[in-house]
C-alpha positions in Angstrom: 70.4 -17.1 -34.3 67.7 -19.2 -32.6 64.2 -18.6 -34.0 61.0 -19.1 -32.1 58.4 -20.6 -34.5 55.8 -21.6 -31.9 52.4 -20.2 -32.6 53.7 -18.4 -35.7 51.1 -18.1 -38.5 51.9 -19.9 -41.7 53.7 -17.7 -44.2 54.9 -15.1 -41.6 58.5 -14.5 -40.9 59.4 -16.0 -37.4 60.5 -13.5 -34.7 63.8 -14.1 -33.4 64.4 -14.3 -29.6 66.9 -11.3 -30.0 64.1 -9.1 -31.5 61.8 -10.0 -28.6 64.5 -9.2 -26.1 65.3 -5.8 -27.8 61.7 -4.9 -27.9 61.2 -5.9 -24.3 64.2 -4.0 -23.2 62.9 -0.8 -25.0 59.5 -1.1 -23.5 61.0 -1.7 -20.1 63.1 1.5 -20.4 60.1 3.5 -21.8 57.8 2.4 -18.8 60.4 2.4 -16.1 59.4 -1.3 -15.3 62.0 -4.1 -14.7 62.0 -7.1 -16.9 60.7 -9.1 -14.0 57.8 -6.8 -13.7 57.0 -7.1 -17.4 57.1 -10.9 -17.1 54.7 -10.6 -14.2 52.4 -8.4 -16.2 52.5 -10.7 -19.3 51.7 -13.7 -17.0 48.8 -12.0 -15.4 47.4 -10.8 -18.9 47.7 -14.4 -20.2 45.9 -15.8 -17.0 43.2 -13.1 -16.9 42.5 -11.9 -20.5 38.9 -10.9 -19.9 39.7 -9.0 -16.7 42.6 -7.2 -18.5 40.3 -6.3 -21.4 37.8 -4.9 -19.0 40.4 -2.9 -17.2 41.7 -1.5 -20.5 38.1 -0.5 -21.4 37.5 1.2 -18.1 40.7 3.3 -18.2 39.6 4.8 -21.5 36.8 6.6 -19.6 37.8 9.7 -17.6 35.7 8.9 -14.6 36.8 5.3 -14.2 40.4 6.4 -14.9 40.1 9.0 -12.1 38.9 6.3 -9.6 41.6 3.8 -10.7 44.3 6.5 -10.7 43.4 7.6 -7.2 43.7 4.1 -5.9 46.9 3.3 -7.9 48.5 6.5 -6.3 47.5 5.7 -2.7 46.6 2.0 -2.5 43.3 2.9 -0.9 41.3 6.0 -1.8 38.3 7.8 -0.3 35.8 9.6 -2.4 37.6 12.8 -1.5 40.8 11.4 -2.8 39.1 10.5 -6.0 37.5 14.0 -6.4 41.1 15.4 -6.2 42.0 13.7 -9.4 38.8 14.0 -11.4 36.3 16.7 -12.2 33.1 14.7 -12.0 30.5 14.8 -9.3 30.4 12.7 -6.2 27.4 10.9 -7.6 29.3 10.0 -10.8 32.2 8.7 -8.6 29.8 6.5 -6.6 28.3 5.1 -9.8 31.8 4.5 -11.3 33.0 2.8 -8.1 29.9 0.6 -8.0 30.5 -0.5 -11.7 34.1 -1.2 -10.9 33.0 -3.2 -7.9 30.6 -5.2 -10.2 33.5 -5.8 -12.5 35.6 -7.1 -9.4 38.2 -4.6 -10.0 37.8 -2.6 -6.8 36.2 -3.3 -3.4 34.6 -0.9 -1.0 35.0 -0.8 2.7 32.2 0.9 4.5 33.0 2.3 7.9 32.7 5.9 8.9 34.4 6.8 5.6 34.1 4.8 2.4 37.5 3.6 1.1 38.1 1.9 -2.1 40.9 -0.5 -3.0 41.9 -3.0 -5.8 40.3 -6.5 -5.2 43.6 -8.4 -5.6 47.3 -7.7 -6.3 46.7 -9.1 -9.9 44.2 -6.5 -10.5 46.6 -3.9 -9.2 49.4 -4.9 -11.5 47.1 -5.1 -14.5 45.6 -1.7 -13.8 49.0 -0.1 -13.4 50.0 -1.6 -16.7 46.8 -0.4 -18.5 47.2 3.1 -17.0 50.8 3.3 -18.1 50.1 1.9 -21.5 47.4 4.3 -22.3 48.2 7.3 -20.2 51.9 8.0 -19.7 51.3 10.9 -17.3 49.6 8.7 -14.7 
């Protein structure tokens, strides 16, 4: 069996490619993601570690999670859409959206009705992964 010893700390048993494949397949089945999607998520995590860390921190908070879940469910969300998935005040929603905008996770479009969306497809993928990882009911 071929062993991958790259970046393996001294003294630790190397992980086999078969073990990685089995774990990846189990994770894919548990999350409902394809292997291609998991590769994409891994690549984005690797290329954007600070952004992914920020997203993971934000989804731990109920208000931010409500905002991100509403956008995740509808691609764009109004404040009314966000109110439907969270129990916080409109002011708290506005503050959360402003913070997420400062974090470059979401952007707002001001017209007659404020809509909120993810800033990039990468952010959308990383947020979906963080929501699935921490909250399986999302």
